[in-house]
C-alpha positions in Angstrom: -251.3 85.8 -98.4 -252.5 88.6 -100.6 -250.4 91.8 -100.9 -253.3 93.8 -99.6 -253.5 91.6 -96.4 -249.8 91.8 -95.9 -249.8 95.6 -96.3 -252.8 95.9 -93.9 -251.0 93.8 -91.3 -247.9 95.9 -91.5 -249.9 99.2 -91.3 -251.9 97.9 -88.2 -248.6 96.8 -86.6 -247.1 100.2 -87.2 -250.1 102.0 -85.8 -250.1 99.9 -82.6 -246.3 100.2 -82.3 -246.4 104.0 -82.4 -249.0 104.3 -79.6 -247.6 105.2 -76.2 -249.3 102.7 -73.9 -249.7 103.3 -70.2 -247.7 100.9 -67.9 -250.8 99.2 -66.5 -251.7 97.9 -70.0 -248.2 96.4 -70.2 -248.7 94.7 -66.8 -252.1 93.5 -67.8 -250.8 92.0 -71.1 -248.0 90.2 -69.2 -250.5 88.8 -66.7 -253.0 87.7 -69.4 -250.5 86.5 -71.9 -250.0 82.9 -70.6 -253.8 82.4 -70.4 -254.3 83.0 -74.1 -252.6 79.7 -75.0 -255.6 77.9 -73.4 -258.0 80.0 -75.5 -256.0 79.0 -78.6 -256.1 75.3 -77.6 -259.8 75.4 -77.0 -260.5 76.9 -80.5 -257.9 74.6 -82.2 -259.6 71.4 -81.1 -262.7 70.1 -83.0 -264.4 69.3 -79.8 -264.0 72.8 -78.6 -265.5 74.2 -81.7 -268.4 71.8 -81.4 -269.1 72.9 -77.8 -269.1 76.5 -78.9 -271.5 75.8 -81.8 -273.9 73.7 -79.6 -273.9 76.5 -77.0 -274.6 79.1 -79.6 -277.5 77.0 -81.0 -278.9 76.6 -77.5 -278.8 80.3 -76.7 -280.2 81.3 -80.1 -282.9 78.6 -80.6 -284.0 77.8 -77.1 -283.6 81.2 -75.3 -284.1 83.4 -78.3 -280.9 85.4 -77.7 -279.6 87.2 -80.9 -276.6 85.6 -82.6 -274.2 88.5 -81.8 -275.2 88.5 -78.1 -274.9 84.7 -77.8 -271.4 84.8 -79.4 -270.4 87.6 -77.0 -271.6 85.6 -74.0 -269.8 82.5 -75.1 -266.6 84.4 -76.0 -266.5 86.2 -72.7 -267.2 83.0 -70.7 -264.5 81.1 -72.5 -262.0 84.0 -72.0 -262.8 84.4 -68.3 -262.8 80.6 -67.8 -259.4 80.2 -69.3 -258.0 83.0 -67.2 -259.4 81.5 -64.0 -258.0 78.1 -64.8 -254.6 79.6 -65.6 -254.6 81.7 -62.3 -255.5 78.5 -60.4 -252.5 76.7 -62.0 -250.3 79.6 -61.0 -251.5 79.9 -57.4 -251.6 76.3 -56.3 -248.8 73.7 -56.3 -248.4 72.7 -59.9 -248.0 69.0 -59.3 -251.3 68.5 -57.6 -253.4 70.6 -60.0 -251.5 69.1 -63.0 -252.1 65.6 -61.8 -255.8 66.3 -61.3 -256.2 67.8 -64.7 -254.2 65.1 -66.4 -256.3 62.4 -64.6 -259.6 64.1 -65.8 -258.2 64.4 -69.4 -257.2 60.7 -69.3 -260.7 59.7 -68.1 -262.3 61.7 -70.9 -259.9 60.3 -73.4 -260.6 56.7 -72.2 -264.4 57.3 -72.3 -264.2 58.3 -76.0 -262.4 55.0 -76.7 -259.3 56.8 -78.1 -256.8 55.3 -75.7 
């Protein structure tokens, strides 16, 4: 990491730390925090990045949507989708939802010939 990037990160942290946030922002952050792990996992996997790239190409080439707008649509859809999945996991009995998701993941894994 360059010294400039390190200094910039410290400066940005100091600015955000000094802001007096309203309490509703704290509650929103606590509510959305667990959902962000799913967003990370989606971006960390090669298949997730491939899906995003294919969707972007489809929106840009087939529908003629500008690149920035297509990335905005995909990003918001991914963000909202991960939040919805996380809220579903929080609301319903964990075992039944977890079993269904693990079964779907196993079938996809098996179809790829990995397992």
